[in-house]
MIGUNU-927596 format. One line per field, with one value per residue: x, y, z of N, C-alpha, C, CB in turn; chain. Coordinates in steps of 0.05 Angstrom, whole numbers, plus 5000, padded with zeros to 4 digits. Glycine has a CB too. Layout:
# residues N
n.x (X/...)
n.y (Y/...)
n.z (Z/...)
ca.x (X/...)
ca.y (Y/...)
ca.z (Z/...)
c.x (X/...)
c.y (Y/...)
c.z (Z/...)
cb.x (X/...)
cb.y (Y/...)
cb.z (Z/...)
chain (A/...)
END
This chain:
# residues 86
n.x (1159/1178/1172/1204/1182/1202/1192/1222/1241/1274/1312/1361/1392/1446/1469/1434/1443/1497/1491/1465/1497/1521/1479/1459/1499/1494/1441/1440/1475/1446/1417/1381/1367/1338/1330/1337/1313/1317/1277/1267/1221/1211/1246/1257/1241/1243/1234/1245/1252/1260/1270/1259/1272/1241/1190/1211/1264/1255/1230/1274/1306/1269/1268/1317/1352/1337/1360/1414/1415/1401/1400/1359/1292/1253/1193/1154/1152/1140/1118/1107/1076/1100/1059/1057/1101/1141)
n.y (7559/7621/7672/7724/7766/7801/7850/7882/7935/7960/8000/7994/7936/7914/7951/7946/7892/7895/7928/7896/7853/7840/7825/7770/7738/7764/7755/7698/7690/7707/7697/7637/7630/7591/7582/7616/7654/7685/7712/7722/7763/7794/7832/7877/7871/7839/7787/7768/7715/7698/7648/7632/7602/7622/7670/7716/7716/7724/7774/7804/7807/7832/7883/7904/7947/7934/7942/7979/8051/8074/8043/8007/7999/7986/7954/7925/7897/7841/7799/7732/7672/7608/7563/7517/7473/7444)
n.z (3835/3805/3755/3717/3668/3613/3563/3508/3464/3405/3358/3331/3319/3327/3363/3406/3420/3436/3481/3517/3529/3578/3609/3609/3638/3687/3703/3704/3746/3789/3853/3862/3809/3759/3705/3641/3586/3522/3474/3406/3381/3338/3287/3316/3368/3431/3479/3546/3592/3657/3704/3772/3836/3879/3898/3923/3904/3849/3851/3868/3822/3788/3810/3796/3750/3683/3633/3606/3599/3534/3471/3479/3496/3550/3550/3580/3646/3682/3735/3755/3780/3764/3736/3708/3672/3619)
ca.x (1177/1167/1186/1203/1179/1208/1192/1238/1242/1298/1314/1387/1397/1473/1472/1418/1457/1520/1484/1454/1515/1527/1454/1456/1514/1483/1416/1446/1488/1427/1409/1356/1361/1335/1335/1330/1310/1312/1261/1265/1193/1213/1273/1260/1228/1252/1222/1263/1239/1279/1255/1272/1261/1221/1179/1230/1287/1245/1226/1300/1313/1250/1275/1342/1349/1338/1377/1426/1403/1412/1383/1338/1269/1238/1164/1140/1165/1118/1127/1085/1082/1101/1038/1061/1123/1145)
ca.y (7575/7646/7682/7752/7767/7828/7855/7905/7942/7976/8006/7984/7909/7910/7968/7933/7868/7903/7940/7875/7830/7833/7817/7741/7729/7776/7740/7670/7690/7716/7675/7622/7628/7564/7583/7641/7653/7709/7705/7743/7765/7807/7845/7900/7866/7815/7780/7752/7701/7687/7632/7631/7583/7634/7696/7736/7717/7736/7803/7817/7813/7851/7909/7914/7958/7912/7948/8005/8072/8072/8036/7988/8010/7966/7958/7914/7879/7828/7777/7714/7645/7588/7544/7492/7473/7418)
ca.z (3819/3796/3731/3709/3639/3604/3535/3502/3435/3397/3329/3321/3330/3338/3387/3428/3428/3451/3507/3534/3530/3606/3622/3613/3661/3712/3710/3711/3772/3809/3871/3856/3780/3749/3676/3629/3557/3507/3451/3385/3372/3311/3284/3334/3394/3445/3506/3563/3614/3677/3723/3798/3856/3897/3892/3932/3885/3824/3857/3869/3794/3778/3821/3784/3723/3663/3611/3609/3582/3508/3448/3487/3511/3565/3546/3603/3665/3697/3752/3759/3789/3743/3744/3693/3653/3606)
c.x (1162/1184/1183/1202/1183/1206/1206/1237/1266/1297/1339/1394/1425/1479/1457/1433/1482/1514/1473/1473/1521/1502/1452/1473/1504/1458/1423/1461/1470/1419/1382/1349/1360/1341/1328/1330/1307/1300/1260/1236/1192/1241/1278/1247/1237/1236/1243/1246/1261/1263/1272/1258/1238/1212/1199/1254/1279/1241/1253/1310/1295/1257/1300/1336/1354/1356/1390/1412/1416/1392/1360/1317/1254/1208/1148/1158/1142/1130/1103/1095/1081/1080/1040/1087/1127/1174)
c.y (7600/7657/7712/7752/7796/7829/7881/7910/7959/7981/7994/7958/7906/7927/7956/7908/7875/7914/7919/7852/7822/7823/7787/7731/7740/7761/7712/7668/7699/7692/7663/7620/7599/7563/7611/7638/7680/7701/7728/7742/7777/7819/7866/7896/7839/7812/7764/7740/7690/7673/7628/7611/7596/7661/7718/7739/7730/7766/7818/7824/7834/7880/7921/7928/7936/7917/7975/8025/8070/8062/8018/8002/7987/7972/7949/7897/7867/7805/7759/7687/7626/7566/7518/7495/7445/7411)
c.z (3810/3773/3729/3679/3630/3574/3530/3472/3430/3367/3317/3334/3342/3362/3411/3438/3445/3479/3526/3539/3559/3621/3628/3636/3687/3721/3719/3738/3795/3827/3863/3827/3771/3720/3665/3599/3545/3481/3431/3374/3344/3309/3304/3362/3405/3471/3520/3586/3632/3699/3749/3816/3872/3887/3900/3913/3859/3828/3859/3841/3783/3787/3809/3757/3703/3640/3616/3592/3555/3488/3455/3504/3524/3562/3570/3620/3682/3712/3756/3769/3765/3751/3728/3676/3642/3605)
cb.x (1187/1166/1176/1228/1151/1237/1163/1267/1216/1324/1314/1409/1392/1493/1463/1390/1466/1536/1463/1428/1541/1537/1431/1464/1544/1477/1397/1463/1513/1402/1407/1334/1381/1306/1319/1350/1285/1339/1233/1285/1177/1190/1275/1249/1197/1282/1195/1286/1220/1298/1247/1273/1282/1233/1152/1240/1297/1219/1211/1321/1313/1221/1278/1362/1370/1311/1362/1456/1408/1436/1400/1350/1250/1246/1155/1115/1187/1095/1138/1069/1061/1130/1011/1037/1149/1133)
cb.y (7559/7667/7668/7769/7756/7836/7856/7902/7956/7961/8036/8005/7888/7916/7997/7925/7851/7925/7962/7865/7837/7857/7826/7726/7737/7806/7740/7657/7708/7729/7686/7636/7644/7554/7561/7663/7635/7727/7696/7737/7781/7829/7856/7925/7866/7816/7765/7770/7679/7710/7604/7658/7573/7637/7700/7730/7688/7723/7806/7799/7787/7844/7907/7891/7981/7906/7947/8004/8101/8054/8022/7964/8028/7963/7944/7898/7893/7819/7787/7711/7636/7575/7557/7485/7483/7418)
cb.z (3795/3819/3706/3721/3629/3613/3523/3512/3426/3405/3325/3326/3309/3316/3382/3417/3404/3435/3503/3521/3516/3621/3606/3587/3658/3708/3687/3689/3771/3797/3900/3870/3764/3754/3661/3637/3549/3502/3459/3361/3392/3307/3256/3322/3391/3451/3503/3574/3604/3689/3711/3811/3874/3924/3907/3961/3880/3815/3884/3883/3776/3787/3851/3780/3718/3653/3584/3602/3595/3508/3428/3502/3493/3595/3521/3594/3683/3679/3779/3734/3810/3739/3739/3674/3668/3578)
chain (A/A/A/A/A/A/A/A/A/A/A/A/A/A/A/A/A/A/A/A/A/A/A/A/A/A/A/A/A/A/A/A/A/A/A/A/A/A/A/A/A/A/A/A/A/A/A/A/A/A/A/A/A/A/A/A/A/A/A/A/A/A/A/A/A/A/A/A/A/A/A/A/A/A/A/A/A/A/A/A/A/A/A/A/A/A)
END
């Protein structure tokens, strides 16, 4: 399995939430999607982790725009192999 890890920041929580509302269904409908999580790191920072069956499937998501232009700033996008899970 492989994962795409994205960190993002924003100033306006409600505007950020509204701009990302279509993201969860898009990721969950992506080929090979096993699971996905959005983590609130602080009031103005989030991390997302999407796990896929293969490296190619994860790379396909990594290549897509992660957020529409607007209130959300993508800080990092990283791809890696899942080496353990519980």
